[in-house]
MITILUM-717518 format. One record per atom (N, C-alpha, C): residue in one letter; x, y, z. Coordinates in steps of 0.2 Angstrom, whole numbers, padded with zeros to 4 digits, always signed. Layout:
N
aXYZ...
This chain:
169
x-0054-0025+0062x-0053-0018+0065x-0057-0013+0061x-0061-0009+0065x-0065-0004+0061x-0061+0001+0058x-0065+0005+0054x-0062+0010+0050x-0059+0016+0055x-0053+0018+0054x-0050+0023+0059x-0054+0030+0057x-0055+0033+0063x-0059+0039+0063x-0054+0045+0066x-0049+0043+0068x-0045+0048+0071x-0037+0046+0070x-0033+0051+0072x-0026+0050+0070x-0023+0044+0075x-0025+0043+0080x-0022+0037+0084x-0024+0031+0081x-0031+0030+0080x-0034+0025+0077x-0030+0023+0069x-0029+0028+0066x-0025+0027+0059x-0019+0024+0061x-0014+0027+0065x-0008+0025+0066x-0008+0017+0069x-0013+0016+0073x-0013+0009+0075x-0015+0005+0069x-0020+0006+0066x-0022+0002+0059x-0016+0001+0055x-0012+0006+0054x-0007+0005+0049x-0001+0001+0052x+0000+0003+0058x+0006-0001+0062x+0005-0009+0063x-0001-0010+0065x-0004-0016+0067x-0004-0021+0061x-0008-0019+0056x-0008-0022+0050x-0002-0024+0047x+0002-0019+0047x+0009-0019+0043x+0014-0024+0047x+0013-0023+0053x+0018-0028+0057x+0016-0035+0056x+0010-0037+0056x+0008-0043+0055x+0010-0046+0047x+0009-0041+0043x+0010-0043+0036x+0018-0044+0034x+0022-0040+0038x+0029-0040+0038x+0032-0047+0040x+0029-0050+0045x+0030-0056+0048x+0029-0062+0043x+0023-0061+0039x+0021-0066+0034x+0026-0065+0028x+0028-0059+0026x+0032-0058+0020x+0039-0060+0022x+0041-0059+0028x+0048-0061+0029x+0049-0069+0030x+0044-0072+0031x+0045-0080+0031x+0044-0083+0025x+0044-0079+0019x+0043-0083+0013x+0050-0084+0010x+0052-0089+0008x+0059-0090+0005x+0060-0087-0001x+0065-0083-0002x+0066-0078-0008x+0065-0082-0015x+0067-0088-0015x+0067-0092-0021x+0060-0093-0024x+0055-0092-0019x+0047-0093-0021x+0044-0086-0023x+0048-0081-0022x+0044-0074-0022x+0043-0072-0030x+0046-0075-0034x+0044-0072-0042x+0041-0078-0045x+0037-0082-0042x+0033-0087-0046x+0026-0084-0046x+0023-0084-0053x+0016-0081-0053x+0011-0086-0052x+0008-0085-0046x+0003-0090-0043x-0003-0086-0040x-0002-0081-0038x-0007-0077-0034x-0012-0074-0038x-0018-0073-0037x-0022-0069-0041x-0020-0062-0041x-0020-0059-0048x-0018-0052-0048x-0023-0047-0047x-0021-0041-0047x-0025-0035-0046x-0029-0034-0052x-0028-0036-0058x-0032-0035-0064x-0035-0041-0065x-0041-0041-0068x-0045-0047-0070x-0041-0052-0074x-0041-0058-0073x-0039-0064-0076x-0030-0063-0077x-0028-0061-0071x-0020-0060-0071x-0018-0064-0065x-0012-0065-0065x-0008-0068-0059x-0003-0064-0058x+0000-0064-0052x+0005-0060-0049x+0010-0065-0045x+0016-0062-0043x+0020-0065-0038x+0020-0061-0031x+0023-0064-0027x+0024-0061-0020x+0027-0055-0021x+0032-0054-0025x+0036-0048-0026x+0031-0043-0029x+0027-0045-0033x+0022-0040-0036x+0018-0037-0030x+0016-0042-0026x+0011-0039-0020x+0015-0034-0016x+0022-0035-0015x+0026-0030-0011x+0026-0023-0015x+0028-0024-0022x+0029-0018-0027x+0021-0015-0026x+0016-0017-0026x+0010-0015-0027x+0009-0011-0020x+0011-0013-0015x+0010-0009-0008x+0015-0004-0008x+0020-0004-0011x+0025+0001-0011x+0022+0007-0016x+0020+0005-0022x+0018+0010-0027x+0012+0014-0023x+0007+0011-0020x+0002+0014-0017x+0004+0019-0011x+0009+0016-0007x+0012+0021-0002x+0015+0027-0005x+0019+0026-0010x+0023+0031-0014x+0018+0036-0017x+0012+0034-0019x+0007+0038-0022x+0004+0043-0016x+0002+0040-0011x+0000+0044-0005x+0005+0049-0003x+0012+0047-0003x+0017+0052-0001x+0017+0058-0006x+0017+0056-0013x+0016+0061-0018x+0010+0066-0018x+0005+0063-0017x-0001+0067-0015x+0000+0072-0010x+0002+0069-0004x+0003+0074+0001x+0008+0079+0000x+0014+0077-0004x+0018+0083-0005x+0016+0088-0010x+0012+0086-0015x+0009+0090-0020x+0004+0095-0016x+0000+0092-0012x-0005+0096-0009x-0002+0101-0004x+0003+0099-0001x+0007+0103+0004x+0010+0109+0000x+0012+0108-0006x+0014+0113-0010x+0009+0116-0014x+0002+0116-0013x-0003+0119-0016x-0002+0117-0024x+0000+0111-0025x+0000+0109-0033x-0006+0105-0034x-0007+0104-0041x-0013+0100-0043x-0010+0093-0042x-0015+0089-0040x-0014+0081-0039x-0019+0078-0044x-0016+0074-0048x-0019+0069-0053x-0021+0063-0049x-0027+0062-0046x-0029+0056-0043x-0032+0051-0048x-0030+0045-0048x-0026+0042-0043x-0018+0043-0044x-0017+0044-0051x-0011+0045-0054x-0011+0048-0061x-0006+0051-0063x-0006+0054-0070x-0007+0049-0075x-0012+0049-0079x-0012+0045-0084x-0017+0038-0083x-0019+0038-0076x-0024+0033-0074x-0030+0036-0071x-0035+0033-0072x-0042+0034-0069x-0044+0029-0064x-0048+0031-0059x-0050+0026-0054x-0052+0020-0057x-0055+0020-0063x-0058+0013-0065x-0052+0010-0070x-0046+0011-0069x-0040+0009-0072x-0035+0006-0067x-0037+0004-0061x-0033+0003-0055x-0029-0004-0057x-0032-0009-0061x-0028-0014-0063x-0022-0013-0067x-0023-0008-0071x-0017-0006-0075x-0012-0002-0071x-0014+0002-0066x-0009+0005-0062x-0005+0000-0058x-0009-0006-0056x-0006-0011-0052x+0000-0014-0056x-0002-0015-0063x+0003-0018-0067x+0009-0013-0068x+0008-0006-0068x+0013-0001-0068x+0018-0002-0062x+0015-0003-0056x+0019-0004-0050x+0023-0010-0050x+0021-0015-0053x+0025-0021-0054x+0031-0020-0057x+0030-0017-0063x+0035-0015-0068x+0040-0010-0064x+0037-0005-0061x+0042+0000-0058x+0047-0002-0053x+0045-0008-0049x+0050-0011-0044x+0053-0018-0046x+0051-0020-0052x+0053-0027-0054x+0061-0027-0054x+0065-0023-0055x+0072-0023-0055x+0075-0023-0048x+0071-0024-0042x+0073-0025-0036x+0072-0032-0033x+0078-0035-0030x+0077-0041-0027x+0072-0041-0021x+0069-0046-0019x+0064-0047-0014x+0067-0044-0008x+0072-0045-0005x+0074-0042+0001x+0075-0034+0000x+0076-0031-0006x+0076-0024-0007x+0069-0022-0007x+0065-0025-0010x+0057-0023-0010x+0055-0023-0003x+0056-0028+0001x+0055-0028+0008x+0057-0021+0012x+0064-0020+0011x+0066-0014+0014x+0063-0007+0011x+0062-0007+0005x+0059-0001+0002x+0051+0000+0005x+0048-0006+0006x+0041-0005+0009x+0042-0003+0016x+0047-0006+0020x+0048-0004+0026x+0049+0004+0027x+0053+0007+0022x+0055+0013+0022x+0049+0017+0020x+0045+0015+0016x+0039+0019+0014x+0034+0019+0019x+0033+0014+0022x+0028+0014+0029x+0031+0019+0034x+0037+0019+0035x+0040+0023+0040x+0039+0031+0038x+0039+0032+0031x+0038+0039+0029x+0031+0041+0030x+0026+0036+0029x+0019+0038+0029x+0017+0039+0037x+0020+0035+0041x+0019+0036+0048x+0022+0042+0051x+0027+0045+0048x+0030+0051+0049x+0025+0057+0047x+0023+0056+0041x+0018+0061+0038x+0012+0061+0043x+0009+0056+0045x+0003+0056+0050x+0005+0059+0056x+0011+0057+0059x+0013+0060+0065x+0014+0067+0065x+0016+0070+0059x+0018+0077+0058x+0012+0081+0056x+0006+0078+0055x+0000+0081+0052x-0005+0082+0059x-0007+0088+0059x-0012+0089+0065x-0018+0085+0064x-0021+0082+0069x-0026+0078+0069x-0032+0081+0066x-0034+0087+0066x-0040+0090+0063x-0039+0091+0056x-0032+0091+0053x-0031+0091+0046x-0032+0084+0043x-0030+0079+0047x-0032+0071+0045x-0039+0070+0044x-0043+0072+0049x-0050+0071+0049x-0056+0076+0049x-0054+0082+0049x-0058+0088+0050x-0061+0090+0045x-0058+0089+0038x-0061+0091+0033x-0060+0087+0026x-0063+0087+0021x-0062+0084+0015x-0055+0086+0012x-0052+0081+0010x-0045+0081+0007x-0045+0080-0001x-0049+0075-0002x-0050+0073-0010x-0057+0071-0010x-0061+0075-0014x-0068+0075-0014x-0071+0074-0007x-0075+0069-0006x-0078+0069+0000x-0074+0065+0006x-0068+0063+0004x-0064+0059+0008x-0059+0063+0012x-0058+0062+0019x-0053+0066+0023x-0046+0063+0021x-0041+0067+0022x-0034+0064+0021x-0033+0057+0025x-0035+0057+0031x-0035+0050+0035x-0038+0045+0032x-0044+0046+0029x-0047+0040+0026x-0043+0038+0019x-0041+0043+0015x-0037+0042+0009x-0031+0038+0011x-0028+0040+0016x-0022+0036+0019x-0024+0029+0020x-0029+0028+0024x-0031+0021+0026x-0033+0017+0020x-0036+0020+0016x-0038+0016+0010x-0032+0013+0006x-0027+0017+0006x-0021+0015+0003x-0015+0012+0006x-0016+0011+0013x-0011+0008+0017x-0014+0002+0021x-0017+0003+0026x-0019-0003+0030x-0024-0007+0027x-0028-0005+0023x-0034-0009+0019x-0030-0014+0014x-0025-0011+0010x-0021-0015+0006x-0017-0020+0010x-0014-0018+0015x-0010-0022+0019x-0014-0028+0021x-0020-0027+0024x-0024-0033+0027x-0025-0037+0021x-0028-0034+0015x-0029-0038+0009x-0023-0042+0007x-0017-0040+0007x-0011-0043+0005x-0010-0049+0009x-0011-0048+0016x-0009-0053+0020x-0014-0059+0020x-0020-0057+0018x-0025-0063+0017x-0023-0067+0010x-0020-0063+0005x-0018-0067-0001x-0012-0071+0001x-0007-0067+0003x-0001-0071+0006x-0002-0077+0010x-0006-0077+0015x-0007-0082+0019x-0011-0088+0015x-0016-0086+0011x-0019-0092+0007x-0014-0095+0003x-0010-0091-0001x-0005-0094-0005x+0000-0098-0001x+0003-0096+0005x+0007-0100+0009x+0003-0107+0011x-0002-0107+0013x-0006-0113+0015x-0006-0117+0008x-0007-0115+0003x-0008-0119-0003x-0001-0122-0005x+0005-0119-0002x+0011-0122-0003x+0014-0125+0003x+0009-0126+0008x+0011-0129+0015x+0018-0125+0018x+0017-0119+0017x+0023-0115+0020x+0021-0112+0027
C-alpha cells in the first residue's frame, strides 16, 4: 500500500493494516504470547508477542499524547520525554514494561481502544490540517500518524506471521 497522502487514504491504511493484524493476533493461543522468541526492537534482543502488542499500544498512545499537547499549544518532547530519536530501542523496552502487567486479552482490548481513539482523532481533524502543513519538523500530522500506526502494524504483522510459521500455527 502506498504512503497515504490524504485523510481517506490514511484512514484506509490504518483500518486495513490493523484489521489484518488483529486477525493474526487473535489466532495466537494466549499460552504462547509470553515466550521470548521474536527479534526485538532493540539490537540483539528478543521479545514476546505481548511485547509486540505493547509496542503498538505505546506508539499509538504517544501519537494521542502528541495530538493532545499540540491541540493545547503545549510543548511536545518528540518522540517522548527522556528519549531521543536514536534511542527508539530503549523506548520500545519502556513500552514493554509499561504494559507487562496486562494479560494478552487485555493488551488486545487496549490496542483496539487505542486504534479507535486514533481513528476518531483523524475523523475529527480537518483534512487540510492533516496534510496541509508541517506538524513536526518537515512532517505533516498525517505522515506522523502513519509512521507510528499503519507502518508498525504492517511490520508487526510480518514479524507475527513469520513467527507463527516457525511454530506451525
